[in-house]
C-alpha positions as CSV (number, residue, x, y, z in Angstrom):
1,M,18.9,0.7,-2.1
2,E,18.1,-2.6,-3.4
3,L,14.8,-3.7,-3.4
4,R,13.7,-7.8,-2.9
5,T,11.6,-9.3,-5.6
6,D,8.7,-9.1,-3.4
7,Q,8.8,-5.1,-3.0
8,V,9.5,-5.1,-7.0
9,V,6.3,-6.8,-7.8
10,L,4.3,-4.5,-5.1
11,V,5.5,-1.5,-6.7
12,R,5.1,-2.3,-10.2
13,L,1.0,-3.1,-8.8
14,G,1.5,0.4,-6.8
15,F,2.4,2.5,-9.9
16,A,0.0,0.5,-12.4
17,S,-3.1,1.7,-10.0
18,L,-1.9,5.0,-9.8
19,L,-1.7,5.0,-13.5
20,L,-5.3,3.4,-13.6
21,G,-6.2,6.4,-11.5
22,L,-4.7,9.4,-14.1
23,V,-7.0,7.5,-16.9
24,A,-9.9,7.8,-14.4
25,L,-8.8,11.3,-13.6
26,A,-9.5,12.4,-17.6
27,W,-12.4,10.1,-18.1
28,E,-14.2,11.7,-14.7
29,L,-13.1,15.2,-16.2
30,F,-15.1,14.3,-19.6
31,A,-17.7,12.9,-17.5
32,R,-18.4,16.2,-15.6
33,Q,-18.9,17.8,-18.7
34,A,-21.6,19.8,-19.6
35,P,-24.5,17.6,-21.3
36,H,-24.3,18.2,-25.2
37,T,-20.6,20.0,-25.6
38,A,-18.3,19.1,-27.1
39,A,-16.0,17.2,-24.1
40,S,-19.1,15.6,-22.9
41,I,-19.6,12.0,-22.9
42,S,-22.6,10.3,-21.8
43,T,-21.7,8.6,-18.6
44,L,-22.4,9.1,-14.8
45,E,-19.6,10.8,-13.2
46,A,-20.5,9.4,-9.4
47,P,-19.2,5.8,-10.3
48,V,-15.5,7.0,-12.2
49,A,-14.9,9.0,-9.2
50,Q,-15.2,6.1,-6.8
51,L,-12.4,5.0,-9.7
52,R,-10.2,7.1,-9.2
53,V,-10.4,7.2,-5.4
54,G,-9.9,3.6,-5.5
55,A,-7.0,3.7,-7.8
56,F,-5.6,6.2,-6.4
57,T,-5.7,4.9,-2.8
58,A,-4.8,1.4,-3.6
59,G,-1.6,2.5,-6.0
60,L,-0.9,4.8,-2.7
61,V,-1.7,1.9,0.0
62,V,0.3,-0.8,-2.0
63,L,3.7,1.2,-2.2
64,A,3.3,2.2,1.7
65,V,3.1,-1.7,1.9
66,A,6.0,-2.1,-0.2
67,W,8.3,0.5,1.7
68,L,7.5,-1.2,5.0
69,A,7.5,-4.8,3.6
70,P,11.0,-5.1,5.0
71,W,10.4,-3.7,8.3
72,F,7.3,-5.8,8.9
73,A,8.5,-9.0,6.9
74,P,12.3,-9.3,7.3
75,K,12.0,-12.6,4.8
76,P,10.6,-11.8,1.7
77,L,6.8,-12.0,1.5
78,C,5.3,-15.7,0.2
79,R,4.4,-16.5,-3.3
80,R,1.1,-16.9,-2.2
81,W,0.6,-13.9,-0.2
82,L,1.8,-12.1,-3.1
83,I,-0.9,-13.6,-5.7
84,F,-3.8,-13.3,-2.7
85,A,-2.8,-9.3,-2.3
86,C,-2.5,-8.7,-5.8
87,G,-4.9,-10.6,-7.2
88,S,-7.6,-9.2,-4.8
89,T,-6.1,-5.5,-5.5
90,A,-6.8,-6.2,-9.7
91,F,-10.2,-7.7,-8.6
92,M,-11.4,-4.5,-6.6
93,L,-9.8,-2.2,-9.5
94,G,-11.4,-4.4,-12.1
95,A,-15.0,-4.4,-10.4
96,L,-14.4,-0.4,-9.6
97,V,-13.7,-0.2,-13.8
98,M,-16.8,-2.2,-14.9
99,C,-19.1,-0.5,-12.3
100,A,-17.9,2.7,-14.0
101,A,-18.0,1.4,-17.2
102,F,-21.9,0.5,-17.0
103,N,-22.9,3.6,-15.0
104,V,-23.7,1.8,-11.7
105,T,-22.3,2.9,-8.8
106,G,-22.3,-1.1,-7.8
107,L,-23.5,-0.5,-3.5
108,Q,-27.2,-1.1,-3.9
109,L,-27.9,-4.6,-1.9
110,A,-31.3,-4.4,-3.8
111,D,-31.2,-3.1,-7.0
112,P,-34.0,-3.4,-9.7
113,Q,-32.0,-4.0,-12.1
114,S,-31.3,-7.5,-12.6
115,D,-28.2,-7.4,-14.2
116,V,-26.0,-5.3,-11.3
117,G,-26.7,-7.9,-8.7
118,M,-23.2,-9.2,-10.3
119,L,-21.3,-5.9,-10.1
120,V,-22.3,-5.4,-6.5
121,R,-21.3,-9.2,-5.6
122,A,-17.8,-8.6,-7.2
123,R,-17.0,-5.1,-5.4
124,V,-18.2,-5.9,-2.2
125,G,-16.6,-9.7,-2.2
126,S,-13.1,-8.0,-3.7
127,Q,-13.1,-4.7,-0.8
128,V,-13.6,-7.7,1.0
129,L,-10.8,-9.8,-0.1
130,V,-8.3,-6.2,-0.2
131,G,-9.5,-5.8,3.7
132,V,-8.4,-9.9,4.4
133,V,-4.7,-8.3,3.0
134,L,-4.5,-5.1,5.2
135,L,-5.9,-7.2,8.0
136,D,-2.7,-9.6,7.8
137,V,-0.6,-6.8,7.1
138,A,-1.8,-4.7,10.4
139,I,-1.6,-8.3,12.5
140,R,2.2,-8.8,11.2
141,V,2.8,-4.8,12.1
142,F,1.5,-5.3,15.4
143,R,2.8,-8.5,16.0
144,R,6.5,-6.9,15.5
145,P,8.7,-7.0,18.6
146,Q,9.9,-4.0,19.8
147,T,13.0,-2.9,19.1
148,W,13.5,0.4,20.8
149,T,15.3,0.7,24.7
150,P,13.8,2.5,27.4
151,G,16.8,5.2,27.4
152,G,16.5,5.8,23.4
153,S,16.2,4.6,19.6
154,A,17.5,1.1,18.3
155,S,20.3,3.2,16.7
156,E,21.6,4.7,20.0
157,A,22.0,1.5,22.0
158,A,23.9,-0.2,19.0
159,V,26.7,2.5,19.7
160,L,26.4,3.1,23.5
161,P,29.4,0.8,25.8
162,S,27.8,-2.6,27.2
163,R,26.3,-2.2,30.8
164,D,28.0,-5.4,32.0
165,P,29.1,-4.7,35.4
166,Q,32.1,-7.3,35.2
167,R,32.9,-6.0,31.6
168,T,35.1,-2.8,31.8
169,E,35.7,-0.4,28.6
170,P,37.9,2.1,27.9
171,A,36.3,5.5,28.5
172,R,35.8,7.5,24.8
173,G,38.6,9.2,23.9
174,S,40.8,7.8,26.4
175,E,42.2,5.7,23.8
176,P,45.8,7.2,22.8
177,A,46.1,8.8,19.4
178,P,48.3,7.0,16.7
179,D,51.7,7.0,16.3
180,G,53.3,10.7,15.1
181,E,49.5,12.3,15.4
182,S,48.2,14.4,17.9
183,E,45.0,16.1,18.6
């Protein structure tokens, strides 16, 4: 199977997100260790777990979009769409990394810490941008014309004989065998 250029970009982004998820998984393992042990690092595990879940989810969703791209977009996706989709995903993952690095969840809208407001806005804003990309994919999927026929699937419709009454076709198996061959 040969991939289109837009699919290659999305597959690379998906695997990069999955690799970030693996790094976050190792980070979370050390964050969950008992305090004052050799393997413990002093960080909260909740923001790191959110990074892990976000990275793995983003990676799997991007890979699914790359796999479905020829189906919902027969022509390659435009460069601007790819830049927006990849940029918003990278922005979301970057916001999650910053939240994990600064030990904040980034979900408190009214936080007494003054420097956390920027992380909250970055995290919420990036997730809104990713939501816009997913909404565009959903609209493309639901606006795609139906390709099935009432009697069966599209692949069956391709091999069925014509139903035009004016056109006559020989029945299957009624063609004469080639010279010198018998069934």
